[in-house]
C-alpha positions in Angstrom: -113.9 -11.6 -48.3 -115.8 -10.0 -45.5 -113.6 -11.4 -42.7 -111.4 -9.3 -40.6 -108.2 -10.7 -42.3 -108.4 -11.2 -46.1 -105.9 -13.9 -47.1 -104.8 -12.5 -50.5 -104.2 -8.9 -49.2 -102.5 -10.2 -46.0 -100.1 -12.4 -48.0 -99.3 -9.6 -50.4 -98.6 -7.3 -47.5 -96.4 -10.0 -45.8 -94.3 -10.4 -49.0 -93.7 -6.7 -49.1 -92.7 -6.6 -45.4 -90.3 -9.6 -45.7 -88.8 -8.2 -48.8 -88.2 -4.8 -47.1 -86.9 -6.6 -44.0 -84.2 -8.7 -45.7 -83.1 -6.6 -48.6 -80.9 -4.4 -46.3 -77.7 -6.2 -45.4 -77.3 -4.1 -42.3 -80.8 -5.0 -41.2 -80.1 -8.7 -41.7 -77.1 -8.4 -39.5 -79.0 -6.5 -36.8 -81.7 -9.1 -36.7 -79.6 -12.3 -36.3 -76.1 -11.3 -35.1 -76.8 -9.4 -31.9 -79.0 -12.2 -30.3 -76.3 -14.8 -31.0 -73.5 -12.6 -29.7 -75.5 -11.6 -26.6 -76.2 -15.3 -26.0 -72.5 -16.1 -25.8 -71.8 -13.0 -23.7 -74.5 -13.8 -21.2 -73.6 -17.5 -21.2 -70.0 -16.7 -20.1 -70.7 -13.7 -17.8 -74.0 -14.6 -16.0 -72.6 -16.8 -13.2 -73.3 -16.3 -9.6 -71.5 -19.4 -8.3 -69.2 -18.6 -5.4 -65.8 -20.2 -5.6 -62.1 -19.2 -5.1 -63.1 -16.5 -2.6 -60.1 -14.4 -1.9 -59.0 -14.5 1.8 -56.3 -13.1 4.0 -55.2 -14.5 7.3 -54.0 -12.7 10.5 -52.8 -15.4 12.7 -51.7 -14.2 16.2 -51.4 -17.7 17.5 -49.2 -19.4 15.0 -49.7 -22.9 16.4 -50.5 -26.3 14.8 -54.2 -25.8 15.7 -54.4 -22.4 14.0 -52.7 -23.7 10.9 -55.1 -26.7 10.8 -58.0 -24.3 11.0 -56.7 -22.2 8.1 -55.9 -25.3 6.0 -59.6 -26.4 6.2 -60.6 -23.3 4.3 -57.8 -23.3 1.7 -58.4 -27.0 1.1 -62.1 -26.7 0.7 -62.0 -25.3 -2.9 -64.1 -22.3 -1.9 -61.4 -20.1 -0.6 -58.0 -19.0 -1.9 -55.4 -17.6 0.5 -54.1 -14.4 -1.0 -51.6 -13.6 1.7 -50.8 -13.7 5.5 -51.0 -10.2 7.0 -49.4 -8.8 10.1 -51.9 -6.2 11.3 -55.5 -5.0 11.2 -54.5 -2.2 8.9 -53.3 -4.7 6.3 -56.7 -6.3 6.4 -58.4 -3.0 5.9 -56.2 -2.2 2.9 -56.9 -5.7 1.4 -60.7 -5.3 1.8 -60.7 -1.7 0.5 -58.6 -2.6 -2.6 -60.7 -5.6 -3.4 -57.8 -8.0 -3.0 -59.9 -10.2 -0.8 -63.5 -10.7 0.2 -63.0 -12.3 3.6 -60.4 -12.0 6.4 -59.8 -14.2 9.4 -58.3 -13.0 12.6 -57.2 -15.9 14.9 -56.7 -15.0 18.5 -53.4 -15.4 20.3 -54.4 -18.3 22.6 -56.4 -20.2 20.0 -54.4 -23.4 20.3 -54.2 -23.3 24.1 -57.9 -22.8 24.5 -58.6 -25.7 22.3 -56.4 -28.0 24.3 -58.0 -26.9 27.5 -61.5 -27.3 26.1 -62.2 -23.6 26.5 -64.0 -21.4 24.0 -61.7 -20.4 21.1 -62.8 -17.6 18.8 -61.9 -16.5 15.3 -63.0 -13.1 14.0 -64.3 -13.2 10.4 -64.6 -10.0 8.4 -66.5 -10.2 5.1 -67.0 -7.7 2.3 -70.8 -7.2 2.3 -71.0 -5.1 -0.8 -72.8 -7.9 -2.6 -75.3 -9.1 0.0 -76.2 -12.3 -1.9 -72.6 -13.3 -2.3 -71.7 -12.3 1.2 -74.5 -14.5 2.5 -73.2 -17.5 0.6 -69.7 -16.9 2.0 -71.1 -16.7 5.5 -72.7 -20.1 5.0 -69.4 -21.6 3.7 -67.5 -20.2 6.7 -70.1 -21.6 9.2 -70.1 -25.0 7.5 -66.3 -25.3 7.6 -66.0 -24.0 11.1 -68.6 -26.6 12.2 -66.6 -29.3 10.5 -63.5 -28.2 12.4 -65.4 -28.2 15.7 -66.8 -31.7 15.0 -63.3 -33.1 14.3 -62.1 -31.7 17.6 -65.1 -33.2 19.4 -64.5 -36.6 18.0 -60.8 -36.5 18.9 -61.8 -35.5 22.4 -64.3 -38.4 22.7 -61.7 -40.9 21.3 -59.0 -39.8 23.8 -61.4 -40.2 26.8 -62.9 -43.5 25.6 -59.6 -45.3 25.1 -56.7 -45.6 27.6 -53.4 -44.0 26.7 -51.1 -46.4 24.8 -54.0 -48.5 23.5 -54.5 -48.6 19.8 -57.3 -46.3 18.9 -59.8 -47.3 16.2 -62.8 -45.1 17.1 -65.9 -45.8 15.0 -68.4 -43.2 15.8 -71.9 -43.7 14.5 -73.3 -40.6 12.9 -76.4 -39.7 11.1 -75.5 -39.2 7.4 -77.8 -37.2 5.2 -77.7 -38.3 1.6 -78.5 -35.3 -0.5 -80.1 -35.7 -3.9 -80.5 -32.6 -6.0 -83.3 -32.7 -8.6 -83.4 -30.7 -11.9 -80.0 -28.9 -11.4 -77.7 -31.5 -9.8 -74.6 -29.3 -10.0 -76.4 -26.3 -8.5 -75.0 -24.3 -11.3 -76.3 -20.7 -11.5 -75.7 -20.8 -15.3 -78.3 -23.5 -15.7 -80.7 -21.3 -13.8 -80.0 -18.1 -15.8 -79.5 -19.3 -19.3 -83.2 -20.1 -19.9 -84.0 -16.6 -18.7 -81.5 -15.2 -21.2 -83.5 -16.9 -24.0 -86.6 -15.0 -22.8 -84.7 -11.8 -22.5 -83.3 -12.0 -26.1 -86.6 -13.0 -27.7 -88.4 -10.2 -25.8 -85.9 -7.6 -26.8 -86.0 -8.6 -30.5 -89.8 -8.7 -30.7 -90.7 -5.7 -28.6 -88.0 -3.3 -30.0 -88.2 -4.2 -33.7 -92.0 -4.3 -33.8 -92.2 -1.0 -31.9 -89.9 0.7 -34.4 -91.6 -0.6 -37.6 -94.8 1.4 -37.5 -93.2 4.5 -36.3 -90.6 4.3 -39.0 -93.2 4.4 -41.7 -94.9 7.3 -39.9 -91.7 9.3 -39.9 -90.8 8.7 -43.6 -94.3 9.4 -44.7 -95.3 6.0 -46.2 -98.1 5.6 -43.7 -100.3 7.8 -45.9 -99.9 5.3 -48.7 -101.1 2.5 -46.3 -104.1 4.7 -45.3 -105.4 5.1 -48.9 -104.7 1.4 -49.7 -107.3 -1.3 -49.3 -105.4 -2.8 -46.3 -107.5 -2.8 -43.2 -106.0 -1.8 -39.8 -106.0 -5.4 -38.5 -104.3 -6.6 -41.7 -101.7 -3.9 -41.4 -101.0 -4.7 -37.7 -100.8 -8.4 -38.4 -98.5 -7.8 -41.4 -96.2 -5.7 -39.3 -96.1 -8.2 -36.5 -95.7 -11.5 -38.4 -92.2 -10.9 -40.0 -90.6 -10.2 -36.7 -92.5 -13.0 -35.1 -91.0 -15.4 -37.7 -87.5 -14.0 -36.9 -88.0 -14.6 -33.2 -89.3 -18.1 -33.9 -86.1 -18.9 -35.7 -84.1 -17.4 -32.8 -85.8 -20.0 -30.5 -84.0 -22.8 -32.5 -80.7 -21.0 -32.7 -80.5 -19.9 -29.1 -81.8 -23.3 -27.8 -79.1 -25.0 -29.8 -76.4 -22.8 -28.4 -77.6 -23.4 -24.8 -77.8 -27.1 -25.1 -74.9 -28.0 -27.4 -72.3 -25.3 -26.6 -73.0 -24.6 -22.9 -74.0 -28.3 -22.3 -77.1 -27.4 -20.4 -79.5 -30.3 -19.9 -82.8 -30.3 -21.8 -85.2 -32.5 -20.0 -88.6 -31.6 -21.6 -90.5 -31.7 -24.8 -89.3 -29.2 -27.4 -92.8 -28.9 -28.8 -94.0 -27.6 -25.5 -91.2 -25.0 -25.6 -92.2 -24.0 -29.2 -95.9 -23.7 -28.1 -94.9 -21.4 -25.2 -92.5 -19.6 -27.5 -95.1 -18.8 -30.1 -97.5 -17.5 -27.5 -94.8 -15.3 -25.9 -93.7 -14.0 -29.3 -97.2 -12.9 -30.2 -97.7 -11.3 -26.7 -94.4 -9.4 -26.8 -94.9 -8.4 -30.4 -98.3 -7.0 -29.4 -96.6 -5.0 -26.7 -94.3 -3.6 -29.4 -97.2 -2.8 -31.7 -99.0 -1.0 -28.8 -95.9 1.1 -28.1 -95.7 2.0 -31.8 -99.3 3.2 -31.8 -98.6 5.6 -28.9 -95.2 6.9 -30.2 -94.7 9.5 -32.9 -91.0 9.2 -33.4 -88.4 6.4 -33.3 -86.8 8.0 -30.3 -90.0 7.9 -28.4 -90.6 4.3 -29.4 -87.1 3.3 -28.3 -87.4 5.1 -25.0 -90.8 3.6 -24.3 -89.5 0.1 -25.1 -86.7 0.4 -22.5 -89.1 2.0 -20.0 -91.2 -1.2 -20.4 -88.4 -3.7 -20.8 -86.4 -3.0 -17.6 -89.4 -3.4 -15.2 -90.6 -6.4 -17.2 -87.3 -8.2 -16.7 -87.0 -7.2 -13.0 -90.6 -8.4 -12.3 -90.4 -11.6 -14.2 -88.4 -13.7 -11.8 -85.3 -13.7 -14.1 -83.1 -12.4 -11.4 -85.1 -12.0 -8.2 -87.8 -14.6 -7.1 -91.3 -13.2 -7.3 -92.3 -14.6 -3.9 -89.7 -12.3 -2.2 -91.2 -9.1 -3.8 -93.8 -6.9 -2.0 -97.3 -8.3 -2.3 -98.5 -5.3 -4.4 -95.7 -6.0 -6.9 -96.5 -9.7 -7.0 -100.0 -8.8 -8.3 -98.4 -6.6 -11.0 -96.4 -9.5 -12.3 -99.5 -11.3 -13.4 -99.8 -8.8 -16.3 -96.2 -9.4 -17.3 -95.8 -12.0 -20.2 -92.1 -12.4 -19.4 -93.1 -14.0 -16.1 -95.0 -16.8 -17.8 -92.5 -17.6 -20.5 -89.6 -17.8 -17.9 -91.7 -20.3 -16.0 -92.3 -22.3 -19.2 -88.6 -22.2 -20.3 -87.2 -23.2 -17.0 -89.8 -25.8 -16.5 -89.1 -27.4 -19.9 -85.3 -27.2 -19.7 -84.7 -28.1 -16.1 -87.7 -30.0 -14.8 -89.0 -31.6 -18.0 -92.5 -30.1 -17.2 -95.2 -31.0 -19.7 -98.2 -29.3 -21.2 -100.4 -30.6 -18.4 -98.7 -28.1 -16.0 -97.8 -25.3 -18.4 -101.1 -24.9 -20.3 -102.2 -22.1 -18.0 -99.1 -20.1 -18.6 -99.5 -20.5 -22.4 -103.2 -19.6 -22.2 -102.5 -16.4 -20.3 -99.8 -15.4 -22.8 -102.4 -15.9 -25.6 -104.9 -13.8 -23.7 -102.4 -11.0 -23.2 -101.5 -11.1 -26.9 -105.2 -11.0 -28.0 -106.0 -8.0 -25.7 -103.0 -6.0 -26.7 -103.4 -6.8 -30.4 -107.0 -5.6 -30.2 -106.2 -2.3 -28.5 -103.3 -1.8 -30.9 -105.6 -2.2 -33.9 -108.1 0.1 -32.4 -105.6 2.8 -31.7 -104.1 2.5 -35.2 -107.6 2.8 -36.8 -108.4 5.8 -34.8 -105.1 7.4 -35.7 -105.8 7.1 -39.4 -109.4 8.3 -39.3 
């Protein structure tokens, strides 16, 4: 055959690669066990939901009004009272030790000011080490404080509208907002992060293992046998990439089953669309690993180059931080990141049920990245053996 890839030679080379890949028991363990273990670890640990926030209370007033204010927080389900303190120094020690994340200081005339209709203030001290978590705690505090003020206002209106001694049945008409959450009704951060974990694990398997494969043969000296063999550079590159691509393809089924059946995450889309995006991402990330292997001379260089690529790729993918909040220059850089497109595909399929009509551009860009990197990897490899 005069084509770029000769079927018989490619199949023979693939048999050799698969045999070499699975004959080592330790290698079989490394290929399948770590992604499954990491899936469980991430599934339990990746959780940014804010609940049971530790709080301490310094109540200078000690009246029914101050107790009612504190009980709104402890009864909300978001805050857990650790202890009542007696001084500001006790608050400082509780915050410094991490015993609590928020402290409330109720002024001495809190109840009297409420009865007179005057301004009553409560000092709130929040641990701002984690800015995102602190922002959510602030929103909880404001919401509960607003609820307390609203109840006081309604009681005041009721006392003015009805004479003393008259049975009070106030029925105040209020605007009620009916909230309806789409795609993630529980607002669970786990449902947001688990699809990204699938992308992270697939990318780690394909990039790292593919990057190490070519370099390993260069170090042990078997690359010279490939050079004198009738295998062409494109056939060699394809033969090195396909075995790990097949392993990653199997990981899609395994990890998706863990996400949906074990962690009970909803799957609202078409699994075929997920597979189509997964295949495109696997070939693009494998092409990245192949390119790293062509520019590395040792396995240590290949491993270091992989992690130098992997960390920015995850940070600029939208897995943790939204892309729209990044600087404009970085947003343009993310268009060359295949992790960005596959995260959009996975989250769209799992949470929104998005179909191929909206995701075909992401799949097409993944294929384009894979073809470009595959071409340059083959060229660099062919130049290296000339």
